PAVO-944131 format. One line per 4 residues: their letters; for each residue x, y, z of N, C-alpha, C. Coordinates in Angstrom, 1 decimal. Example, Ala and Ser with C-alpha at 12.3 -4.5 7.8 and 13.67 -1.06 7.14 Angstrom:
<nodes>
AS) 13.2 -5.7 7.8 12.3 -4.5 7.8 13.2 -3.3 7.8 ~ 12.8 -2.2 7.1 13.7 -1.1 7.1 12.9 0.0 7.9
</nodes>
This chain:
<nodes>
MAKR) 21.6 -56.6 -18.2 20.2 -56.9 -17.7 19.3 -55.7 -18.1 ~ 18.2 -56.1 -18.7 17.2 -55.1 -19.1 16.4 -54.7 -18.0 ~ 16.1 -53.4 -17.9 15.2 -52.9 -16.8 13.8 -53.0 -17.2 ~ 13.0 -53.5 -16.3 11.6 -53.7 -16.6 10.9 -52.5 -16.0
KVEL) 9.9 -52.0 -16.7 9.1 -50.8 -16.3 8.1 -51.4 -15.2 ~ 8.1 -50.7 -14.1 7.2 -51.1 -13.0 5.9 -50.3 -13.0 ~ 4.8 -50.9 -13.0 3.6 -50.2 -12.9 3.0 -50.3 -11.5 ~ 2.8 -49.2 -10.9 2.2 -49.2 -9.5 0.7 -49.2 -9.6
TEEQ) 0.1 -49.8 -8.6 -1.3 -49.8 -8.5 -1.7 -48.5 -7.9 ~ -3.0 -48.2 -8.0 -3.5 -46.9 -7.4 -3.2 -46.8 -5.9 ~ -3.4 -48.0 -5.3 -3.1 -48.0 -3.8 -1.7 -47.7 -3.5 ~ -0.8 -48.3 -4.3 0.7 -48.0 -4.1 1.0 -46.6 -4.3
KQKN) 0.4 -46.0 -5.4 0.7 -44.6 -5.7 0.2 -43.7 -4.6 ~ -1.0 -44.0 -4.0 -1.6 -43.3 -2.9 -0.7 -43.3 -1.7 ~ -0.2 -44.5 -1.4 0.7 -44.7 -0.2 2.0 -43.9 -0.4 ~ 2.5 -44.0 -1.6 3.8 -43.2 -1.9 3.5 -41.7 -1.7
DEIL) 2.4 -41.2 -2.2 2.1 -39.8 -2.1 2.0 -39.4 -0.6 ~ 1.4 -40.3 0.2 1.2 -40.0 1.6 2.6 -40.0 2.3 ~ 3.5 -40.9 1.9 4.8 -41.0 2.5 5.6 -39.7 2.1 ~ 5.5 -39.4 0.9 6.2 -38.2 0.4 5.7 -36.9 1.1
ARLE) 4.4 -36.8 1.3 3.9 -35.7 2.0 4.3 -35.6 3.4 ~ 4.4 -36.8 4.1 4.9 -36.8 5.5 6.3 -36.4 5.5 ~ 7.2 -36.9 4.6 8.6 -36.6 4.6 8.8 -35.1 4.4 ~ 8.0 -34.5 3.5 8.1 -33.1 3.2 7.7 -32.3 4.5
ADRE) 6.7 -32.7 5.2 6.3 -32.0 6.4 7.3 -32.1 7.5 ~ 8.0 -33.3 7.6 9.1 -33.5 8.6 10.2 -32.6 8.2 ~ 10.5 -32.5 6.9 11.6 -31.7 6.5 11.4 -30.2 6.8 ~ 10.2 -29.7 6.6 9.8 -28.3 6.9 9.9 -28.1 8.4
RLVE) 9.5 -29.0 9.2 9.5 -28.9 10.6 11.0 -28.8 11.1 ~ 11.8 -29.7 10.5 13.2 -29.7 10.9 13.9 -28.4 10.5 ~ 13.6 -27.8 9.4 14.1 -26.6 8.9 13.7 -25.5 9.9 ~ 12.5 -25.4 10.3 12.0 -24.4 11.2 12.7 -24.5 12.6
ETRA) 12.8 -25.8 13.1 13.5 -26.0 14.4 14.9 -25.6 14.3 ~ 15.6 -25.9 13.2 17.0 -25.5 13.1 17.1 -24.0 13.0 ~ 16.3 -23.4 12.3 16.3 -21.9 12.2 16.1 -21.3 13.6 ~ 15.1 -21.8 14.4 14.9 -21.3 15.7 16.1 -21.5 16.6
LQQR) 16.7 -22.6 16.5 17.9 -22.9 17.3 19.0 -21.9 17.0 ~ 19.2 -21.6 15.7 20.2 -20.7 15.3 19.9 -19.3 15.8 ~ 18.7 -18.9 15.7 18.3 -17.6 16.2 18.6 -17.5 17.7 ~ 18.2 -18.5 18.5 18.5 -18.5 19.9 20.0 -18.4 20.2
TKRK) 20.8 -19.1 19.5 22.2 -19.1 19.7 22.8 -17.7 19.4 ~ 22.3 -17.1 18.3 22.8 -15.7 18.0 22.4 -14.7 19.1 ~ 21.3 -14.9 19.8 20.8 -13.9 20.8 21.4 -14.1 22.2 ~ 22.2 -15.2 22.3 22.8 -15.5 23.7 23.7 -14.3 24.1
PGRK) 23.5 -13.7 25.2 24.4 -12.7 25.7 25.8 -13.2 26.1 ~ 26.8 -12.5 25.7 28.1 -12.9 26.1 28.7 -14.0 25.2 ~ 28.1 -14.3 24.1 28.6 -15.3 23.2 29.8 -14.8 22.5 ~ 30.9 -15.6 22.6 32.1 -15.1 22.0 32.3 -15.7 20.6
RKGQ) 32.7 -14.9 19.7 32.8 -15.4 18.3 34.3 -15.5 18.0 ~ 34.6 -16.5 17.3 36.0 -16.8 16.9 36.5 -15.6 16.0 ~ 37.7 -15.2 16.3 38.3 -14.1 15.5 37.9 -12.7 15.9 ~ 37.2 -12.6 17.0 36.7 -11.3 17.5 37.9 -10.5 18.0
PVTE) 38.1 -9.3 17.6 39.3 -8.5 18.1 39.2 -8.3 19.6 ~ 40.3 -8.3 20.3 40.3 -8.0 21.7 40.2 -6.5 22.0 ~ 39.3 -6.1 22.8 39.2 -4.7 23.1 40.0 -4.3 24.3 ~ 40.3 -3.0 24.4 41.1 -2.5 25.5 40.4 -2.8 26.9
EIVM) 39.1 -2.8 26.9 38.3 -3.0 28.1 38.6 -4.4 28.6 ~ 38.6 -5.4 27.7 38.8 -6.8 28.1 40.2 -7.0 28.7 ~ 41.2 -6.3 28.0 42.6 -6.4 28.4 42.7 -5.8 29.8 ~ 42.1 -4.6 30.0 42.2 -3.9 31.3 41.6 -4.8 32.4
NSQL) 40.5 -5.4 32.2 39.8 -6.2 33.2 40.6 -7.5 33.5 ~ 41.3 -8.0 32.5 42.1 -9.2 32.8 43.4 -8.9 33.6 ~ 43.8 -7.7 33.6 45.0 -7.3 34.4 44.7 -7.1 35.8 ~ 43.4 -6.9 36.2 43.0 -6.6 37.6 43.1 -7.8 38.5
</nodes>
């Protein structure tokens, strides 16, 4: 089947541009929100990381 070239009207082109601009703005907002959430998670006090070596202080406290 041969592909036909589609010609968009000016109105369709304008609507497409508006939609693309809205999608880009949403994408930027989501990136910023994700970055903010990651920063908050990193700053949480007492956050334990996987593979963190056990210190003597933790071992001594658990024996009490």
